[in-house]
N, C-alpha and C positions, 0 to 999 in steps of 0.2 A: 410433361408439361402440368398436368390434375397437383402434382409432388410442387410448383413452385410457390401455386398460389396457397402451401402451409409454409413453401421454409421463406420466404420469405416476409414477412410477418414474425417466424420466431427469431429471424434473423435482427430487425429494427428490434423488437425486444429489446434481446442480447442488449446489442448495442446500445443499444439506450439505461440497461442493467447497469452498460458496463460506467458505463458516464455519470450515472447516478454516485456512484460507490467511489468514482474519482473526481466529483464535486464535493463531498462529504468528506472524503479524504483529506481534501486539499481546506475544508471550510472549518473538522478537527483540529488541524495542526498539527497533523504526521507528517509532512514533511519541512519541517523550525526548526532542526537538527540536525542533518544529515552528519555532520562534521561527530556531532558528539559522540554516534553509534558505536565509528570505527575505534575512539580513544575508549569507550565502555569494554570492551572485547583484550584491550589490554591490561584491564584496571583487573587485580587479583580480588578487592573486591570485602578487602577482612580489616578493612579499615585504620586499621596501624599505619603512623606509618616506615619506612623501609631505613632499615639501618645500615650504617656506611661499614 
């Protein structure tokens, strides 16, 4: 029972920390371009147009 005195505040703190990190990610625009990342995987990145 004494361990609950320590574990409940730790759990609440970690939950609040996760919420703050999620809200920071939303505010900084981490979720703005979800499709762009999937297209960048397929791009080879050399900057030259492909030869046909």
